C-alpha positions in Angstrom: 16.4 71.1 -74.7 14.1 73.3 -76.7 10.6 72.0 -76.5 8.8 71.7 -80.0 5.3 72.9 -81.0 2.5 70.6 -82.4 0.5 71.6 -85.4 -2.7 69.8 -85.3 -3.7 69.0 -89.2 -7.4 69.6 -88.7 -10.0 68.6 -91.1 -8.2 66.0 -93.6 -10.6 67.1 -96.2 -10.5 71.1 -95.3 -7.3 73.3 -96.1 -5.5 72.5 -92.9 -3.1 70.1 -94.9 -2.4 72.2 -97.8 -1.5 75.5 -95.6 0.7 73.4 -93.5 2.5 72.2 -96.5 2.7 75.4 -98.3 4.0 77.1 -95.2 7.0 74.8 -94.6 7.6 74.6 -98.4 7.8 78.4 -98.4 10.4 78.5 -95.5 8.0 80.3 -93.2 9.7 78.3 -90.4 13.2 78.4 -91.3 13.7 80.7 -88.7 11.5 79.4 -85.9 13.2 78.9 -82.5 11.5 75.7 -81.8 11.1 72.4 -83.9 7.5 71.6 -85.4 5.9 68.4 -85.3 2.5 67.8 -87.5 0.1 65.5 -85.7 -1.9 64.2 -88.8 -2.2 61.7 -91.6 1.2 61.0 -93.8 -1.2 60.2 -96.9 -3.4 63.2 -96.4 -0.1 65.4 -96.3 1.4 63.9 -99.3 -1.7 64.6 -101.3 -1.7 68.3 -100.1 1.9 68.6 -101.4 0.4 67.2 -104.6 -2.2 69.8 -105.2 0.2 72.5 -104.0 2.9 71.4 -106.6 5.4 70.8 -103.8 8.4 68.5 -103.9 8.0 66.2 -100.9 10.0 62.9 -99.9 8.8 60.4 -96.9 11.6 58.9 -94.7 10.4 56.4 -92.3 11.4 57.1 -88.8 11.9 60.5 -87.4 14.7 62.8 -85.9 12.2 63.4 -83.2 11.4 61.2 -80.3 7.7 62.5 -80.7 7.2 61.5 -84.2 6.8 58.5 -86.2 8.0 59.8 -89.6 9.6 62.7 -91.3 8.6 64.7 -94.5 11.0 66.6 -96.3 9.1 69.2 -98.0 11.1 71.6 -100.6 14.2 70.8 -98.6 12.7 71.4 -95.2 12.1 68.5 -92.7 8.8 68.3 -91.1 8.5 65.3 -88.3 4.9 63.9 -88.1 3.0 62.0 -85.8 0.8 59.7 -87.8 -2.2 59.2 -85.6 -4.6 58.0 -88.5 -4.2 56.0 -92.1 -7.2 57.2 -93.7 -8.7 56.1 -97.2 -8.0 58.9 -99.5 -10.4 57.1 -101.9 -13.4 58.2 -99.4 -11.6 61.5 -98.0 -13.0 63.5 -101.1 -12.2 67.3 -100.7 -14.8 68.9 -98.9 -16.5 65.7 -98.0 -15.6 64.6 -94.7 -16.6 61.5 -93.2 -17.3 60.0 -89.7 -13.4 58.8 -89.8 -12.5 62.4 -90.6 -14.1 63.6 -87.5 -12.5 61.0 -85.4 -9.1 61.5 -86.9 -9.5 65.3 -86.0 -10.1 64.6 -82.4 -7.3 62.1 -82.2 -5.1 65.0 -83.5 -6.1 67.3 -80.8 -6.1 64.8 -77.7 -2.6 63.7 -78.7 -1.3 67.0 -78.8 -3.5 68.4 -75.9 -1.8 65.5 -73.7 1.8 66.0 -74.9 1.3 69.9 -73.9 -0.2 68.9 -70.6 2.8 66.2 -69.8 5.2 69.0 -70.5 6.7 67.1 -73.7 6.0 70.1 -75.9 5.8 73.7 -75.7 2.4 74.2 -77.1 0.0 73.5 -79.9 -1.4 75.1 -83.0 -4.6 73.9 -84.4 -5.7 73.8 -88.1 -9.6 74.4 -89.0 -12.0 71.2 -87.9 -15.5 71.0 -88.9 -17.5 71.1 -85.7 -20.8 69.2 -86.9 -18.4 66.1 -88.2 -16.8 66.0 -85.2 -20.0 65.5 -83.2 -21.0 63.0 -85.7 -18.0 60.8 -84.9 -19.3 60.6 -81.2 -17.1 63.6 -79.8 -19.6 65.5 -77.1 -17.8 68.9 -77.4 -18.7 71.5 -79.9 -15.2 72.6 -80.8 -11.5 73.1 -80.0 -11.9 75.3 -77.1 -14.5 73.1 -75.2 -12.3 69.7 -75.8 -9.3 71.5 -74.7 -10.6 72.8 -71.6 -12.2 69.6 -70.4 -9.1 67.9 -71.3 -6.8 70.4 -69.0 -9.9 70.3 -66.3 -10.4 74.3 -66.7 -13.9 75.4 -66.0 -13.4 79.0 -67.7 -11.5 80.1 -70.8 -11.5 83.2 -73.2 -11.4 83.6 -76.8 -8.9 86.0 -77.9 -8.6 87.1 -81.7 -5.1 88.9 -82.3 -2.9 90.4 -84.6 -0.2 92.9 -84.3 -2.4 96.3 -84.1 -5.2 94.8 -82.2 -6.3 92.0 -79.5 -10.3 91.4 -79.0 -11.4 89.4 -76.0 -15.0 87.9 -75.7 -17.2 87.7 -73.1 -19.8 85.8 -74.9 -18.9 83.7 -78.0 -21.3 81.7 -80.4 -24.6 82.4 -79.4 -28.0 84.5 -80.9 -27.5 88.1 -80.6 -30.7 88.1 -78.7 -29.3 85.9 -76.2 -26.3 88.3 -75.1 -27.7 90.4 -72.6 -29.2 87.5 -70.8 -26.0 85.9 -70.7 -24.1 89.0 -69.3 -23.4 89.5 -65.6 -21.0 91.2 -63.7 -19.5 87.9 -62.8 -19.0 86.8 -66.1 -17.4 90.1 -67.3 -15.1 90.0 -64.3 -14.0 86.6 -64.8 -13.1 87.4 -68.2 -11.1 90.4 -67.0 -9.5 88.3 -64.7 -8.4 85.6 -67.3 -7.1 88.1 -69.9 -4.7 90.1 -67.6 -3.4 87.3 -66.1 -2.9 85.5 -69.4 -1.1 88.7 -70.8 1.2 88.7 -67.8 1.9 85.0 -68.1 2.3 84.2 -71.8 3.0 87.8 -73.4 5.3 89.1 -70.9 3.1 92.5 -70.2 3.4 93.5 -66.7 0.4 95.7 -66.1 -1.9 94.9 -69.1 -4.3 97.8 -70.3 -7.8 96.7 -70.5 -10.6 98.3 -72.7 -14.0 97.2 -71.6 -16.8 97.8 -74.1 -20.1 98.8 -73.8 -23.3 96.6 -74.9 -25.4 99.5 -76.3 -25.0 102.5 -78.5 -23.3 105.1 -76.7 -22.6 103.2 -73.7 -26.4 103.2 -73.0 -26.7 107.0 -73.0 -27.4 107.2 -69.2 -29.9 104.3 -69.7 -31.6 105.7 -72.6 -30.8 102.9 -74.6 -30.4 99.9 -72.1 -29.0 99.7 -68.6 -26.5 96.7 -69.0 -23.7 99.3 -68.7 -24.8 100.1 -65.2 -26.1 97.0 -63.8 -23.3 94.6 -65.0 -20.5 96.1 -67.0 -19.5 99.1 -64.5 -19.5 96.8 -61.6 -17.5 94.4 -62.9 -14.8 97.2 -64.0 -14.9 98.5 -60.6 -14.5 95.1 -59.1 -11.6 94.6 -61.3 -9.7 97.8 -60.5 -10.2 96.9 -56.9 -8.1 93.8 -57.7 -5.4 95.9 -59.5 -6.4 95.0 -63.1 -5.9 98.0 -65.4 -9.4 98.4 -66.7 -11.3 101.1 -68.1 -14.9 101.7 -69.8 -17.6 101.2 -70.3 -16.4 102.3 -73.3 -18.5 103.3 -76.5 -17.5 100.5 -79.3 -17.9 103.1 -82.2 -15.0 104.9 -81.1 -12.7 102.8 -78.7 -11.4 100.7 -81.4 -9.7 103.4 -83.2 -7.9 104.3 -80.0 -7.0 100.5 -79.5 -5.6 100.2 -83.0 -3.1 103.1 -82.1 -1.9 101.1 -79.2 -3.4 102.8 -76.2 -4.9 99.6 -75.0 -3.2 95.9 -74.8 -6.6 94.4 -75.3 -10.5 95.1 -75.8 -13.1 93.1 -73.5 -15.8 92.9 -76.3 -19.4 91.8 -75.0 -20.5 89.9 -78.1 -18.8 87.7 -81.3 -19.4 90.5 -83.8 -18.5 93.5 -81.7 -14.6 92.3 -81.8 -14.6 90.3 -84.9 -15.6 92.8 -87.4 -12.7 95.5 -86.3 -10.1 92.7 -86.0 -10.9 90.9 -89.2 -11.0 94.5 -91.1 -7.3 94.7 -89.7 -6.4 91.1 -89.9 -8.1 89.4 -92.2 -5.2 87.0 -93.3 -2.8 87.0 -90.5 -5.3 87.0 -87.6 -4.9 84.5 -84.7 -7.4 82.8 -82.4 -5.7 82.2 -79.0 -7.3 80.4 -75.9 -6.6 81.9 -72.7 -6.8 80.6 -69.3 -5.5 77.1 -70.4 -2.3 76.1 -68.6 -1.0 75.4 -71.9 -0.2 77.4 -75.0 -3.0 77.0 -77.6 -3.1 79.2 -80.9 -5.2 78.5 -84.0 -5.6 79.8 -87.6 -8.7 82.5 -87.5 -10.5 81.0 -90.2 -12.4 78.0 -91.4 -12.0 74.6 -93.4 -12.8 76.5 -96.6 -14.1 73.8 -98.5 -14.4 75.8 -101.6 -10.5 75.9 -101.8 -9.8 72.5 -100.6 -7.9 70.8 -103.2 -6.8 73.9 -105.2 -3.7 74.5 -103.3 -4.7 77.9 -103.3 -5.4 78.8 -99.6 -3.2 81.2 -98.0 -1.1 79.9 -95.0 -0.7 83.4 -93.7 -2.9 82.8 -90.6 -1.6 80.0 -89.7 2.1 81.2 -90.0 0.8 83.9 -87.4 -0.4 81.4 -85.2 2.8 79.2 -85.3 5.1 82.4 -84.5 2.5 83.5 -81.9 2.7 80.3 -80.3 6.4 80.1 -80.1 6.6 83.8 -78.5 3.9 82.9 -76.1 5.8 79.5 -75.0 8.9 81.6 -74.4 7.4 84.2 -72.2 5.7 81.4 -70.2 8.7 79.3 -69.9 10.8 82.4 -68.9 7.8 83.4 -66.4 8.2 79.9 -64.8 11.8 79.8 -64.6 11.8 83.2 -62.6 9.2 81.9 -60.3 11.1 78.8 -59.6 14.3 80.7 -59.0 12.2 83.2 -56.7 11.0 80.0 -54.6 12.5 80.0 -51.1 13.1 76.2 -50.2 12.7 75.4 -46.4 
C-alpha cells in the first residue's frame, strides 16, 4: 500500500491554511502518486476556504485510517487529522495566541511521530511563528530543532532547493559577525557528509557533486582578505575527498553560482545564510523548497513565512507548498526504493 504524505497546517492565523486549500482546490495534487493528509484544524481550514472563495464540504469520518475527517475541496477529497478545535473568534488573521502556538507544535509532533513509526512516507510543513511557539512552552526555536530532537538526531543540514539550484548551509540563523567563530573544519566536513549521503539516499544521486564556497572575497586572495579558507575550508574539503565525497573548492561565491545554475554541481555548500539564500531566491522566489537533510524521515517545507500581511486575503501563492509536496513525494520514492534495494541485498545467515 502506498504510504501517504502529511502536510502540517502551520500557524492557524497565517497563510498556511489558505495555501493548502488553494493548492487542493486548483488540482495541484491530482496526479500526485501518494495520498495527502493534513494535520490541522477543521474550523480553520473551512475559514481558509471561505476567504479563498473555494467550495468546501465536510464529511465526518475519513477514507484514511490516519485521519478523522474528510474535506471535499472543489471536488478533491482531502483527509484531515483534526488535532485542534480552536476558537476562531480569538484567532484573528495575523494575531496568533498561545493556543495557536500549542496547536502548531501538536501538528508537527503528530506528523513526525507518524513518520518515525513508518505509517507515512514523509511530512511537508506550512510556516509557523517561532516566537509564539516558544511562548506556548515549546523549548525549540523552530521546526528543524524540534524534528531533530524527536528523531534523536544530533546534526542536520538546512537545504534550500529548486529545479536549477540547491544550496546547503554550514551556519544558519546567526549574526554575520559570528559566522567566522562558528566555522571549523569538522563542522564543514559534517555538513558535506550529511549532504552527500542525503542526496544519495533521498534524491537518488550516486555520486553527488558538491561545490564548497569560500567565506571571503576571492577565496581570501591568498590570505590577503582572510585565512578561513586555508585554516578551515580547504582542510575540510581534503578530508571529504579522502572519504570519497566529490567535493571541490573553496570556490569564490561571486562566480560559482553561475556554474551551479547551469548544472555543473548537484549542491553548493555555503558558509552562511545569505550567501546561499540570495541566489536561491533570485532563481526560485516562488517555488523554492526548504529541506531538512540528516533526518531519518523525509521533511520538506515551504520557503516562506507566515505572511501575516496576506493572511485572510486568499491571495497568498501556493507555489512553494506545491513544490514542497512534489519534492517530498519524489524523495520518499527514492528513499523507499533504496531501502528495498538494501533489503534485497542483505545476506541471511
